[in-house]
A tleap script that builds the chain and sets N, CA, C and O, in Angstrom:
source leaprc.protein.ff14SB
mol = sequence {
  NMET GLN ASP GLY GLY ARG ARG TRP GLN LEU
  VAL VAL ALA ALA GLY GLY ASP ALA LEU ARG
  GLN GLU ARG LEU THR ARG ASP LEU PHE ALA
  ALA LEU HIE GLY THR GLU GLY VAL VAL ALA
  GLY PHE THR GLU ASP ASP ALA ALA LEU GLN
  PRO GLY HIE LYS GLY VAL GLY VAL GLY GLU
  VAL ALA LEU TRP ALA ALA THR ALA THR ALA
  VAL ALA ARG PRO ALA SER GLN VAL LEU ILE
  THR ALA ILE LYS GLU TRP CYS ALA LYS ASP
  ARG HIE ARG LYS VAL GLU VAL THR TYR ASP
  GLY HIE SER VAL SER ILE THR GLY ARG PRO
  ASP ALA ALA GLN GLU ARG VAL VAL ARG GLU
  PHE LEU ASP LYS VAL GLY GLU ALA PRO SER
  TYR GLY PRO GLU GLY ASP GLY CGLU
}
set mol.1.N position { -60.107 140.506 -131.404 }
set mol.1.CA position { -59.735 139.697 -132.598 }
set mol.1.C position { -60.743 138.572 -132.672 }
set mol.1.O position { -61.073 137.980 -131.644 }
set mol.2.N position { -61.264 138.246 -133.905 }
set mol.2.CA position { -62.217 137.273 -134.003 }
set mol.2.C position { -61.806 135.871 -133.757 }
set mol.2.O position { -62.574 135.097 -133.187 }
set mol.3.N position { -60.657 135.518 -134.151 }
set mol.3.CA position { -60.322 134.091 -134.151 }
set mol.3.C position { -59.528 133.730 -132.935 }
set mol.3.O position { -59.368 132.530 -132.716 }
set mol.4.N position { -58.987 134.644 -132.081 }
set mol.4.CA position { -58.235 134.290 -131.057 }
set mol.4.C position { -56.783 133.804 -131.293 }
set mol.4.O position { -56.099 133.257 -130.428 }
set mol.5.N position { -56.382 134.069 -132.587 }
set mol.5.CA position { -55.017 133.680 -132.981 }
set mol.5.C position { -54.057 134.851 -132.646 }
set mol.5.O position { -54.365 135.831 -131.968 }
set mol.6.N position { -52.877 134.618 -133.204 }
set mol.6.CA position { -51.765 135.645 -133.090 }
set mol.6.C position { -52.022 136.846 -133.927 }
set mol.6.O position { -52.595 136.709 -135.008 }
set mol.7.N position { -51.605 138.123 -133.465 }
set mol.7.CA position { -51.909 139.318 -134.269 }
set mol.7.C position { -50.477 139.926 -134.758 }
set mol.7.O position { -49.517 140.072 -134.002 }
set mol.8.N position { -50.486 140.226 -136.010 }
set mol.8.CA position { -49.348 140.828 -136.694 }
set mol.8.C position { -49.559 142.051 -137.398 }
set mol.8.O position { -50.667 142.198 -137.915 }
set mol.9.N position { -48.676 142.995 -137.523 }
set mol.9.CA position { -48.879 144.243 -138.316 }
set mol.9.C position { -47.977 144.036 -139.484 }
set mol.9.O position { -46.868 143.519 -139.348 }
set mol.10.N position { -48.455 144.443 -140.652 }
set mol.10.CA position { -47.812 144.340 -141.869 }
set mol.10.C position { -47.872 145.618 -142.602 }
set mol.10.O position { -48.966 146.125 -142.849 }
set mol.11.N position { -46.746 146.181 -142.970 }
set mol.11.CA position { -46.646 147.462 -143.704 }
set mol.11.C position { -45.801 147.245 -145.013 }
set mol.11.O position { -44.615 146.916 -144.976 }
set mol.12.N position { -46.477 147.449 -146.124 }
set mol.12.CA position { -45.747 147.363 -147.378 }
set mol.12.C position { -44.923 148.628 -147.674 }
set mol.12.O position { -45.511 149.709 -147.694 }
set mol.13.N position { -43.490 148.560 -147.926 }
set mol.13.CA position { -42.865 149.711 -148.183 }
set mol.13.C position { -42.909 150.072 -149.600 }
set mol.13.O position { -42.748 149.178 -150.431 }
set mol.14.N position { -43.127 151.386 -150.002 }
set mol.14.CA position { -43.286 151.818 -151.330 }
set mol.14.C position { -42.470 153.049 -151.683 }
set mol.14.O position { -42.720 153.704 -152.694 }
set mol.15.N position { -41.498 153.356 -150.846 }
set mol.15.CA position { -40.612 154.498 -151.060 }
set mol.15.C position { -41.311 155.750 -150.991 }
set mol.15.O position { -40.992 156.644 -151.775 }
set mol.16.N position { -42.266 155.933 -150.113 }
set mol.16.CA position { -43.029 157.178 -150.008 }
set mol.16.C position { -44.176 157.383 -151.035 }
set mol.16.O position { -44.830 158.425 -150.998 }
set mol.17.N position { -44.430 156.438 -151.928 }
set mol.17.CA position { -45.516 156.619 -152.941 }
set mol.17.C position { -46.703 156.013 -152.305 }
set mol.17.O position { -46.836 154.795 -152.181 }
set mol.18.N position { -47.583 156.909 -151.893 }
set mol.18.CA position { -48.829 156.446 -151.139 }
set mol.18.C position { -49.628 155.655 -152.156 }
set mol.18.O position { -50.035 154.549 -151.800 }
set mol.19.N position { -49.902 156.087 -153.381 }
set mol.19.CA position { -50.688 155.345 -154.244 }
set mol.19.C position { -50.159 153.936 -154.519 }
set mol.19.O position { -50.903 152.959 -154.443 }
set mol.20.N position { -48.907 153.847 -154.829 }
set mol.20.CA position { -48.279 152.469 -154.964 }
set mol.20.C position { -48.318 151.594 -153.702 }
set mol.20.O position { -48.436 150.372 -153.792 }
set mol.21.N position { -48.217 152.235 -152.520 }
set mol.21.CA position { -48.277 151.507 -151.325 }
set mol.21.C position { -49.801 150.855 -151.145 }
set mol.21.O position { -50.028 149.672 -150.890 }
set mol.22.N position { -50.698 151.806 -151.320 }
set mol.22.CA position { -52.057 151.418 -151.308 }
set mol.22.C position { -52.414 150.121 -152.206 }
set mol.22.O position { -53.035 149.151 -151.772 }
set mol.23.N position { -51.926 150.253 -153.527 }
set mol.23.CA position { -52.173 149.240 -154.485 }
set mol.23.C position { -51.496 148.010 -154.012 }
set mol.23.O position { -52.131 146.959 -153.924 }
set mol.24.N position { -50.198 148.088 -153.692 }
set mol.24.CA position { -49.473 146.834 -153.238 }
set mol.24.C position { -50.158 146.218 -151.958 }
set mol.24.O position { -50.314 144.999 -151.880 }
set mol.25.N position { -50.570 147.081 -150.943 }
set mol.25.CA position { -51.133 146.563 -149.786 }
set mol.25.C position { -52.388 145.892 -150.051 }
set mol.25.O position { -52.637 144.836 -149.469 }
set mol.26.N position { -53.239 146.427 -150.911 }
set mol.26.CA position { -54.421 145.683 -151.331 }
set mol.26.C position { -54.167 144.341 -152.068 }
set mol.26.O position { -54.945 143.399 -151.915 }
set mol.27.N position { -53.108 144.262 -152.843 }
set mol.27.CA position { -52.677 143.119 -153.517 }
set mol.27.C position { -52.209 142.123 -152.419 }
set mol.27.O position { -52.555 140.945 -152.511 }
set mol.28.N position { -51.513 142.503 -151.486 }
set mol.28.CA position { -51.070 141.545 -150.397 }
set mol.28.C position { -52.282 141.092 -149.714 }
set mol.28.O position { -52.396 139.883 -149.512 }
set mol.29.N position { -53.253 141.935 -149.309 }
set mol.29.CA position { -54.483 141.528 -148.553 }
set mol.29.C position { -55.178 140.467 -149.381 }
set mol.29.O position { -55.627 139.477 -148.803 }
set mol.30.N position { -55.305 140.603 -150.732 }
set mol.30.CA position { -56.000 139.665 -151.471 }
set mol.30.C position { -55.209 138.306 -151.486 }
set mol.30.O position { -55.785 137.219 -151.505 }
set mol.31.N position { -53.927 138.445 -151.476 }
set mol.31.CA position { -53.077 137.130 -151.443 }
set mol.31.C position { -53.238 136.447 -150.035 }
set mol.31.O position { -53.321 135.221 -149.954 }
set mol.32.N position { -53.278 137.190 -149.026 }
set mol.32.CA position { -53.383 136.643 -147.724 }
set mol.32.C position { -54.849 136.035 -147.418 }
set mol.32.O position { -55.027 135.050 -146.701 }
set mol.33.N position { -55.870 136.760 -148.062 }
set mol.33.CA position { -57.189 136.272 -147.897 }
set mol.33.C position { -57.472 134.863 -148.340 }
set mol.33.O position { -58.385 134.194 -147.854 }
set mol.34.N position { -56.581 134.393 -149.368 }
set mol.34.CA position { -56.789 133.012 -149.804 }
set mol.34.C position { -55.865 132.026 -149.103 }
set mol.34.O position { -55.705 130.890 -149.551 }
set mol.35.N position { -55.290 132.438 -148.065 }
set mol.35.CA position { -54.384 131.533 -147.271 }
set mol.35.C position { -55.072 130.896 -146.125 }
set mol.35.O position { -55.649 131.581 -145.281 }
set mol.36.N position { -55.026 129.581 -146.072 }
set mol.36.CA position { -55.644 128.881 -144.937 }
set mol.36.C position { -54.954 129.161 -143.562 }
set mol.36.O position { -53.733 129.037 -143.467 }
set mol.37.N position { -55.665 129.509 -142.571 }
set mol.37.CA position { -55.095 129.750 -141.215 }
set mol.37.C position { -54.755 131.267 -141.063 }
set mol.37.O position { -54.225 131.642 -140.018 }
set mol.38.N position { -55.043 132.173 -142.080 }
set mol.38.CA position { -54.730 133.525 -141.843 }
set mol.38.C position { -55.916 134.423 -142.143 }
set mol.38.O position { -56.544 134.255 -143.189 }
set mol.39.N position { -56.241 135.339 -141.305 }
set mol.39.CA position { -57.291 136.289 -141.432 }
set mol.39.C position { -56.546 137.667 -141.565 }
set mol.39.O position { -55.544 137.850 -140.874 }
set mol.40.N position { -56.946 138.543 -142.332 }
set mol.40.CA position { -56.290 139.790 -142.493 }
set mol.40.C position { -57.304 140.966 -142.666 }
set mol.40.O position { -58.418 140.760 -143.149 }
set mol.41.N position { -56.941 142.056 -142.309 }
set mol.41.CA position { -57.753 143.330 -142.521 }
set mol.41.C position { -56.817 144.558 -142.504 }
set mol.41.O position { -55.628 144.551 -142.187 }
set mol.42.N position { -57.606 145.679 -142.924 }
set mol.42.CA position { -56.715 146.921 -143.000 }
set mol.42.C position { -56.807 147.542 -141.472 }
set mol.42.O position { -57.782 147.406 -140.733 }
set mol.43.N position { -55.722 148.177 -141.186 }
set mol.43.CA position { -55.685 148.778 -139.783 }
set mol.43.C position { -56.745 149.805 -139.556 }
set mol.43.O position { -57.240 149.899 -138.434 }
set mol.44.N position { -57.166 150.650 -140.614 }
set mol.44.CA position { -58.172 151.639 -140.383 }
set mol.44.C position { -59.490 151.038 -140.091 }
set mol.44.O position { -60.384 151.636 -139.491 }
set mol.45.N position { -59.581 149.712 -140.585 }
set mol.45.CA position { -60.909 149.165 -140.411 }
set mol.45.C position { -61.148 148.514 -138.956 }
set mol.45.O position { -62.215 148.035 -138.572 }
set mol.46.N position { -59.935 148.589 -138.213 }
set mol.46.CA position { -59.853 147.836 -136.943 }
set mol.46.C position { -60.083 148.799 -135.668 }
set mol.46.O position { -59.106 149.343 -135.153 }
set mol.47.N position { -61.221 148.979 -135.228 }
set mol.47.CA position { -61.385 149.956 -134.206 }
set mol.47.C position { -60.944 149.487 -132.732 }
set mol.47.O position { -60.892 150.266 -131.781 }
set mol.48.N position { -60.634 148.115 -132.659 }
set mol.48.CA position { -60.210 147.582 -131.505 }
set mol.48.C position { -58.771 147.633 -131.202 }
set mol.48.O position { -58.318 146.823 -130.394 }
set mol.49.N position { -58.018 148.482 -131.754 }
set mol.49.CA position { -56.612 148.559 -131.405 }
set mol.49.C position { -56.331 148.812 -129.993 }
set mol.49.O position { -56.987 149.659 -129.386 }
set mol.50.N position { -55.383 148.124 -129.414 }
set mol.50.CA position { -55.226 148.243 -127.963 }
set mol.50.C position { -54.654 149.590 -127.610 }
set mol.50.O position { -53.967 150.184 -128.442 }
set mol.51.N position { -54.902 150.119 -126.397 }
set mol.51.CA position { -54.318 151.421 -126.025 }
set mol.51.C position { -52.783 151.312 -126.010 }
set mol.51.O position { -52.199 150.315 -125.586 }
set mol.52.N position { -52.162 152.414 -126.507 }
set mol.52.CA position { -50.766 152.552 -126.515 }
set mol.52.C position { -50.023 151.716 -127.725 }
set mol.52.O position { -48.803 151.644 -127.876 }
set mol.53.N position { -50.963 151.139 -128.501 }
set mol.53.CA position { -50.561 150.569 -129.727 }
set mol.53.C position { -49.757 151.488 -130.745 }
set mol.53.O position { -50.205 152.609 -130.984 }
set mol.54.N position { -48.692 151.092 -131.297 }
set mol.54.CA position { -48.091 152.008 -132.213 }
set mol.54.C position { -48.713 151.815 -133.554 }
set mol.54.O position { -48.771 150.683 -134.035 }
set mol.55.N position { -49.199 152.896 -134.210 }
set mol.55.CA position { -49.850 152.765 -135.515 }
set mol.55.C position { -48.904 153.016 -136.675 }
set mol.55.O position { -47.685 153.023 -136.502 }
set mol.56.N position { -49.427 153.209 -137.778 }
set mol.56.CA position { -48.526 153.400 -138.887 }
set mol.56.C position { -48.506 154.916 -139.114 }
set mol.56.O position { -49.291 155.659 -138.525 }
set mol.57.N position { -47.627 155.334 -139.945 }
set mol.57.CA position { -47.423 156.759 -140.228 }
set mol.57.C position { -48.554 157.384 -140.956 }
set mol.57.O position { -49.362 156.672 -141.553 }
set mol.58.N position { -48.653 158.645 -140.940 }
set mol.58.CA position { -49.818 159.358 -141.508 }
set mol.58.C position { -49.770 159.158 -143.098 }
set mol.58.O position { -48.745 159.397 -143.737 }
set mol.59.N position { -50.867 158.736 -143.643 }
set mol.59.CA position { -51.042 158.511 -145.140 }
set mol.59.C position { -50.535 157.014 -145.444 }
set mol.59.O position { -50.612 156.569 -146.589 }
set mol.60.N position { -50.051 156.303 -144.454 }
set mol.60.CA position { -49.776 154.899 -144.741 }
set mol.60.C position { -50.891 154.007 -144.650 }
set mol.60.O position { -51.748 154.228 -143.794 }
set mol.61.N position { -50.998 152.977 -145.463 }
set mol.61.CA position { -51.951 151.954 -145.441 }
set mol.61.C position { -51.246 150.639 -144.862 }
set mol.61.O position { -50.203 150.218 -145.363 }
set mol.62.N position { -51.823 150.062 -143.865 }
set mol.62.CA position { -51.277 148.852 -143.342 }
set mol.62.C position { -52.255 147.816 -143.151 }
set mol.62.O position { -53.444 148.132 -143.157 }
set mol.63.N position { -51.902 146.597 -142.980 }
set mol.63.CA position { -52.692 145.468 -142.699 }
set mol.63.C position { -52.432 144.974 -141.304 }
set mol.63.O position { -51.372 145.255 -140.745 }
set mol.64.N position { -53.367 144.240 -140.716 }
set mol.64.CA position { -53.248 143.350 -139.552 }
set mol.64.C position { -53.463 142.052 -140.057 }
set mol.64.O position { -54.296 141.902 -140.951 }
set mol.65.N position { -52.784 141.020 -139.581 }
set mol.65.CA position { -53.077 139.641 -139.925 }
set mol.65.C position { -53.138 138.916 -138.554 }
set mol.65.O position { -52.362 139.205 -137.643 }
set mol.66.N position { -54.061 137.994 -138.454 }
set mol.66.CA position { -54.219 137.094 -137.347 }
set mol.66.C position { -54.014 135.623 -137.836 }
set mol.66.O position { -54.566 135.249 -138.870 }
set mol.67.N position { -53.209 134.774 -137.087 }
set mol.67.CA position { -52.984 133.460 -137.488 }
set mol.67.C position { -53.836 132.492 -136.522 }
set mol.67.O position { -53.912 132.680 -135.308 }
set mol.68.N position { -54.416 131.522 -137.148 }
set mol.68.CA position { -55.121 130.560 -136.347 }
set mol.68.C position { -54.254 129.336 -136.009 }
set mol.68.O position { -53.220 129.163 -136.655 }
set mol.69.N position { -54.577 128.546 -135.121 }
set mol.69.CA position { -53.753 127.421 -134.718 }
set mol.69.C position { -54.261 126.077 -135.228 }
set mol.69.O position { -53.793 125.031 -134.777 }
set mol.70.N position { -55.265 126.089 -136.215 }
set mol.70.CA position { -55.840 124.939 -136.646 }
set mol.70.C position { -55.142 124.342 -137.898 }
set mol.70.O position { -55.661 123.397 -138.492 }
set mol.71.N position { -53.890 124.926 -138.327 }
set mol.71.CA position { -53.375 124.365 -139.432 }
set mol.71.C position { -52.144 123.533 -139.066 }
set mol.71.O position { -51.562 123.737 -138.001 }
set mol.72.N position { -51.735 122.590 -139.940 }
set mol.72.CA position { -50.757 121.702 -139.622 }
set mol.72.C position { -49.372 122.277 -139.280 }
set mol.72.O position { -48.730 121.881 -138.307 }
set mol.73.N position { -48.943 123.230 -140.126 }
set mol.73.CA position { -47.542 123.988 -139.733 }
set mol.73.C position { -47.805 125.006 -138.750 }
set mol.73.O position { -48.953 125.429 -138.613 }
set mol.74.N position { -46.807 125.458 -138.021 }
set mol.74.CA position { -46.979 126.708 -137.152 }
set mol.74.C position { -47.562 127.722 -137.893 }
set mol.74.O position { -47.174 127.995 -139.029 }
set mol.75.N position { -48.551 128.353 -137.278 }
set mol.75.CA position { -49.358 129.503 -138.055 }
set mol.75.C position { -48.553 130.626 -138.424 }
set mol.75.O position { -48.816 131.223 -139.468 }
set mol.76.N position { -47.494 131.027 -137.611 }
set mol.76.CA position { -46.709 132.172 -138.044 }
set mol.76.C position { -45.883 131.743 -139.304 }
set mol.76.O position { -45.641 132.560 -140.193 }
set mol.77.N position { -45.454 130.437 -139.362 }
set mol.77.CA position { -44.707 130.004 -140.575 }
set mol.77.C position { -45.557 130.120 -141.780 }
set mol.77.O position { -45.069 130.527 -142.835 }
set mol.78.N position { -46.805 129.785 -141.680 }
set mol.78.CA position { -47.816 129.884 -142.843 }
set mol.78.C position { -47.940 131.301 -143.305 }
set mol.78.O position { -47.903 131.531 -144.514 }
set mol.79.N position { -48.097 132.353 -142.361 }
set mol.79.CA position { -48.127 133.726 -142.588 }
set mol.79.C position { -46.829 134.224 -143.231 }
set mol.79.O position { -46.903 134.954 -144.219 }
set mol.80.N position { -45.739 133.895 -142.763 }
set mol.80.CA position { -44.504 134.334 -143.353 }
set mol.80.C position { -44.189 133.813 -144.681 }
set mol.80.O position { -43.666 134.513 -145.548 }
set mol.81.N position { -44.542 132.448 -144.861 }
set mol.81.CA position { -44.423 131.905 -146.267 }
set mol.81.C position { -45.322 132.535 -147.263 }
set mol.81.O position { -44.889 132.655 -148.409 }
set mol.82.N position { -46.501 132.948 -146.983 }
set mol.82.CA position { -47.441 133.639 -147.702 }
set mol.82.C position { -46.841 134.889 -148.119 }
set mol.82.O position { -46.825 135.192 -149.312 }
set mol.83.N position { -46.301 135.705 -147.145 }
set mol.83.CA position { -45.681 137.008 -147.413 }
set mol.83.C position { -44.498 136.823 -148.352 }
set mol.83.O position { -44.388 137.580 -149.317 }
set mol.84.N position { -43.587 135.838 -148.122 }
set mol.84.CA position { -42.407 135.543 -148.969 }
set mol.84.C position { -42.877 135.335 -150.435 }
set mol.84.O position { -42.360 135.892 -151.403 }
set mol.85.N position { -43.934 134.456 -150.482 }
set mol.85.CA position { -44.343 134.056 -151.921 }
set mol.85.C position { -44.836 135.330 -152.586 }
set mol.85.O position { -44.501 135.522 -153.755 }
set mol.86.N position { -45.672 136.306 -151.900 }
set mol.86.CA position { -46.163 137.503 -152.551 }
set mol.86.C position { -44.901 138.367 -152.959 }
set mol.86.O position { -44.779 138.830 -154.093 }
set mol.87.N position { -43.968 138.551 -151.945 }
set mol.87.CA position { -42.820 139.408 -152.356 }
set mol.87.C position { -41.980 138.870 -153.463 }
set mol.87.O position { -41.354 139.653 -154.178 }
set mol.88.N position { -41.922 137.460 -153.666 }
set mol.88.CA position { -41.136 136.860 -154.612 }
set mol.88.C position { -41.571 137.232 -156.098 }
set mol.88.O position { -40.768 137.132 -157.026 }
set mol.89.N position { -42.863 137.660 -156.277 }
set mol.89.CA position { -43.416 137.999 -157.470 }
set mol.89.C position { -42.690 139.342 -158.062 }
set mol.89.O position { -42.807 139.625 -159.254 }
set mol.90.N position { -42.014 140.068 -157.253 }
set mol.90.CA position { -41.230 141.309 -157.719 }
set mol.90.C position { -40.135 141.523 -156.762 }
set mol.90.O position { -40.364 141.698 -155.565 }
set mol.91.N position { -38.922 141.512 -157.271 }
set mol.91.CA position { -37.670 141.699 -156.386 }
set mol.91.C position { -37.713 143.028 -155.583 }
set mol.91.O position { -36.940 143.170 -154.636 }
set mol.92.N position { -38.517 143.928 -155.898 }
set mol.92.CA position { -38.626 145.245 -155.323 }
set mol.92.C position { -39.572 145.342 -154.200 }
set mol.92.O position { -39.608 146.374 -153.531 }
set mol.93.N position { -40.389 144.282 -153.928 }
set mol.93.CA position { -41.429 144.291 -152.931 }
set mol.93.C position { -40.750 144.113 -151.619 }
set mol.93.O position { -39.847 143.289 -151.478 }
set mol.94.N position { -41.192 144.905 -150.624 }
set mol.94.CA position { -40.700 144.671 -149.282 }
set mol.94.C position { -41.885 144.880 -148.209 }
set mol.94.O position { -42.652 145.837 -148.307 }
set mol.95.N position { -41.976 144.024 -147.285 }
set mol.95.CA position { -42.989 144.108 -146.233 }
set mol.95.C position { -42.350 144.021 -144.884 }
set mol.95.O position { -41.574 143.105 -144.610 }
set mol.96.N position { -42.672 144.974 -144.030 }
set mol.96.CA position { -42.190 145.075 -142.649 }
set mol.96.C position { -43.212 144.376 -141.750 }
set mol.96.O position { -44.346 144.840 -141.633 }
set mol.97.N position { -42.812 143.231 -141.095 }
set mol.97.CA position { -43.662 142.436 -140.297 }
set mol.97.C position { -43.342 142.691 -138.842 }
set mol.97.O position { -42.190 142.577 -138.425 }
set mol.98.N position { -44.406 143.052 -138.026 }
set mol.98.CA position { -44.187 143.361 -136.600 }
set mol.98.C position { -45.038 142.465 -135.761 }
set mol.98.O position { -46.220 142.307 -136.062 }
set mol.99.N position { -44.517 141.876 -134.739 }
set mol.99.CA position { -45.307 141.102 -133.771 }
set mol.99.C position { -44.725 141.365 -132.374 }
set mol.99.O position { -43.502 141.316 -132.247 }
set mol.100.N position { -45.406 141.607 -131.447 }
set mol.100.CA position { -44.987 141.674 -130.099 }
set mol.100.C position { -43.731 142.399 -129.918 }
set mol.100.O position { -42.824 141.900 -129.251 }
set mol.101.N position { -43.613 143.645 -130.518 }
set mol.101.CA position { -42.346 144.427 -130.400 }
set mol.101.C position { -41.280 144.022 -131.210 }
set mol.101.O position { -40.301 144.767 -131.187 }
set mol.102.N position { -41.222 142.975 -131.959 }
set mol.102.CA position { -40.254 142.414 -132.790 }
set mol.102.C position { -40.561 142.619 -134.318 }
set mol.102.O position { -41.695 142.364 -134.726 }
set mol.103.N position { -39.632 143.051 -135.138 }
set mol.103.CA position { -39.909 143.351 -136.588 }
set mol.103.C position { -38.934 142.655 -137.365 }
set mol.103.O position { -37.815 142.405 -136.917 }
set mol.104.N position { -39.354 142.294 -138.643 }
set mol.104.CA position { -38.472 141.856 -139.764 }
set mol.104.C position { -38.960 142.343 -141.022 }
set mol.104.O position { -40.166 142.472 -141.234 }
set mol.105.N position { -37.962 142.655 -141.972 }
set mol.105.CA position { -38.434 142.945 -143.304 }
set mol.105.C position { -38.251 141.670 -144.148 }
set mol.105.O position { -37.329 140.863 -144.034 }
set mol.106.N position { -39.202 141.625 -144.950 }
set mol.106.CA position { -39.198 140.493 -146.119 }
set mol.106.C position { -39.188 141.113 -147.374 }
set mol.106.O position { -40.024 141.959 -147.691 }
set mol.107.N position { -38.197 140.695 -148.173 }
set mol.107.CA position { -38.014 141.321 -149.581 }
set mol.107.C position { -38.322 140.274 -150.594 }
set mol.107.O position { -38.482 139.080 -150.342 }
set mol.108.N position { -38.395 140.886 -151.867 }
set mol.108.CA position { -38.729 139.925 -153.029 }
set mol.108.C position { -37.540 139.188 -153.432 }
set mol.108.O position { -37.664 138.217 -154.177 }
set mol.109.N position { -36.390 139.562 -153.004 }
set mol.109.CA position { -35.127 138.870 -153.412 }
set mol.109.C position { -34.268 138.559 -152.125 }
set mol.109.O position { -33.280 139.242 -151.854 }
set mol.110.N position { -34.688 137.490 -151.334 }
set mol.110.CA position { -33.985 137.187 -150.077 }
set mol.110.C position { -32.800 136.577 -150.309 }
set mol.110.O position { -32.659 135.888 -151.320 }
set mol.111.N position { -31.760 136.755 -149.374 }
set mol.111.CA position { -30.464 136.079 -149.423 }
set mol.111.C position { -30.387 135.182 -148.248 }
set mol.111.O position { -31.349 135.140 -147.481 }
set mol.112.N position { -29.359 134.479 -148.039 }
set mol.112.CA position { -29.057 133.595 -146.826 }
set mol.112.C position { -29.188 134.380 -145.545 }
set mol.112.O position { -29.727 133.904 -144.546 }
set mol.113.N position { -28.652 135.666 -145.603 }
set mol.113.CA position { -28.628 136.432 -144.320 }
set mol.113.C position { -30.049 136.711 -143.834 }
set mol.113.O position { -30.443 136.510 -142.685 }
set mol.114.N position { -30.860 137.256 -144.970 }
set mol.114.CA position { -32.283 137.504 -144.654 }
set mol.114.C position { -33.018 136.293 -144.158 }
set mol.114.O position { -33.803 136.392 -143.215 }
set mol.115.N position { -32.793 135.188 -144.745 }
set mol.115.CA position { -33.472 133.882 -144.319 }
set mol.115.C position { -33.206 133.564 -142.861 }
set mol.115.O position { -34.058 133.079 -142.117 }
set mol.116.N position { -31.911 133.884 -142.485 }
set mol.116.CA position { -31.446 133.612 -141.130 }
set mol.116.C position { -32.070 134.561 -140.104 }
set mol.116.O position { -32.359 134.204 -138.962 }
set mol.117.N position { -32.274 135.894 -140.626 }
set mol.117.CA position { -32.937 136.872 -139.790 }
set mol.117.C position { -34.565 136.530 -139.557 }
set mol.117.O position { -35.196 136.788 -138.532 }
set mol.118.N position { -35.013 135.971 -140.605 }
set mol.118.CA position { -36.539 135.516 -140.510 }
set mol.118.C position { -36.616 134.448 -139.526 }
set mol.118.O position { -37.485 134.461 -138.654 }
set mol.119.N position { -35.659 133.429 -139.634 }
set mol.119.CA position { -35.770 132.360 -138.633 }
set mol.119.C position { -35.537 132.823 -137.166 }
set mol.119.O position { -36.187 132.313 -136.254 }
set mol.120.N position { -34.654 133.742 -136.951 }
set mol.120.CA position { -34.396 134.300 -135.612 }
set mol.120.C position { -35.749 135.091 -135.176 }
set mol.120.O position { -36.238 134.975 -134.052 }
set mol.121.N position { -36.252 135.848 -136.123 }
set mol.121.CA position { -37.582 136.565 -135.762 }
set mol.121.C position { -38.656 135.595 -135.348 }
set mol.121.O position { -39.357 135.861 -134.371 }
set mol.122.N position { -38.824 134.504 -136.022 }
set mol.122.CA position { -39.748 133.421 -135.754 }
set mol.122.C position { -39.513 132.919 -134.360 }
set mol.122.O position { -40.407 132.756 -133.530 }
set mol.123.N position { -38.114 132.664 -134.151 }
set mol.123.CA position { -37.757 132.122 -132.814 }
set mol.123.C position { -38.006 133.167 -131.627 }
set mol.123.O position { -38.333 132.827 -130.490 }
set mol.124.N position { -37.833 134.309 -131.994 }
set mol.124.CA position { -38.152 135.382 -130.904 }
set mol.124.C position { -39.657 135.491 -130.611 }
set mol.124.O position { -40.054 135.724 -129.470 }
set mol.125.N position { -40.453 135.327 -131.605 }
set mol.125.CA position { -41.967 135.389 -131.327 }
set mol.125.C position { -42.492 134.049 -130.958 }
set mol.125.O position { -43.695 133.893 -130.744 }
set mol.126.N position { -41.607 133.043 -130.872 }
set mol.126.CA position { -42.165 131.782 -130.306 }
set mol.126.C position { -42.475 130.714 -131.226 }
set mol.126.O position { -42.888 129.660 -130.742 }
set mol.127.N position { -42.338 130.822 -132.515 }
set mol.127.CA position { -42.677 129.855 -133.536 }
set mol.127.C position { -41.698 129.669 -134.498 }
set mol.127.O position { -41.959 130.009 -135.652 }
set mol.128.N position { -40.561 129.165 -134.221 }
set mol.128.CA position { -39.500 128.781 -135.090 }
set mol.128.C position { -39.758 127.536 -135.830 }
set mol.128.O position { -40.234 126.587 -135.207 }
set mol.129.N position { -39.496 127.426 -137.104 }
set mol.129.CA position { -39.816 126.165 -137.764 }
set mol.129.C position { -39.051 125.068 -137.179 }
set mol.129.O position { -37.958 125.327 -136.677 }
set mol.130.N position { -39.496 123.874 -137.186 }
set mol.130.CA position { -38.843 122.791 -136.445 }
set mol.130.C position { -37.988 121.941 -137.337 }
set mol.130.O position { -38.027 120.714 -137.248 }
set mol.131.N position { -37.243 122.542 -138.167 }
set mol.131.CA position { -36.282 121.711 -138.987 }
set mol.131.C position { -34.922 122.403 -138.834 }
set mol.131.O position { -34.810 123.618 -138.675 }
set mol.132.N position { -33.862 121.512 -138.896 }
set mol.132.CA position { -32.449 121.971 -138.922 }
set mol.132.C position { -32.031 122.407 -137.457 }
set mol.132.O position { -32.913 122.620 -136.625 }
set mol.133.N position { -30.815 122.527 -137.169 }
set mol.133.CA position { -30.345 122.947 -135.953 }
set mol.133.C position { -30.722 124.260 -135.477 }
set mol.133.O position { -30.837 124.478 -134.271 }
set mol.134.N position { -30.933 125.206 -136.416 }
set mol.134.CA position { -31.250 126.534 -136.010 }
set mol.134.C position { -32.791 126.710 -135.604 }
set mol.134.O position { -33.173 127.704 -134.986 }
set mol.135.N position { -33.633 125.691 -135.991 }
set mol.135.CA position { -35.029 125.740 -135.757 }
set mol.135.C position { -35.437 124.761 -134.493 }
set mol.135.O position { -36.613 124.466 -134.283 }
set mol.136.N position { -34.513 124.357 -133.793 }
set mol.136.CA position { -34.811 123.453 -132.710 }
set mol.136.C position { -35.655 124.063 -131.650 }
set mol.136.O position { -36.369 123.311 -130.986 }
set mol.137.N position { -35.655 125.330 -131.419 }
set mol.137.CA position { -36.575 126.005 -130.478 }
set mol.137.C position { -36.204 125.676 -129.021 }
set mol.137.O position { -35.054 125.366 -128.709 }
set mol.138.N position { -37.170 125.750 -128.185 }
set mol.138.CA position { -36.972 125.490 -126.758 }
set mol.138.C position { -37.178 124.217 -126.329 }
set mol.138.O position { -37.028 123.934 -125.141 }
savepdb mol mol.pdb
quit
């Protein structure tokens, strides 16, 4: 990975519609491309996948994202916020985010329970936000 940051896998759910998934994935890529501290690419463009790495299903288009540590907020929080903002444009959008064996789904219409699940996910991967009693971390 070029920047030495953290590596994430992002899969946009499209209900089995490959064309819609590709269009939405490219749109998410464009949104992440403009986010400071985030580098993204398409998984098929990445020849350096580690041995034993779980890939996406046949016909699926997915992204990888790497976060840098040179931004003020925790890098994973920047990535998750960018994905939430992209999903919020349409309540039917859904992105499966995977890092280090842990996954979380982010939807266009999150509720309190999903927000809690996202905070727990960030805590598991080692970058919980540092606000409130749930984000105190270690």
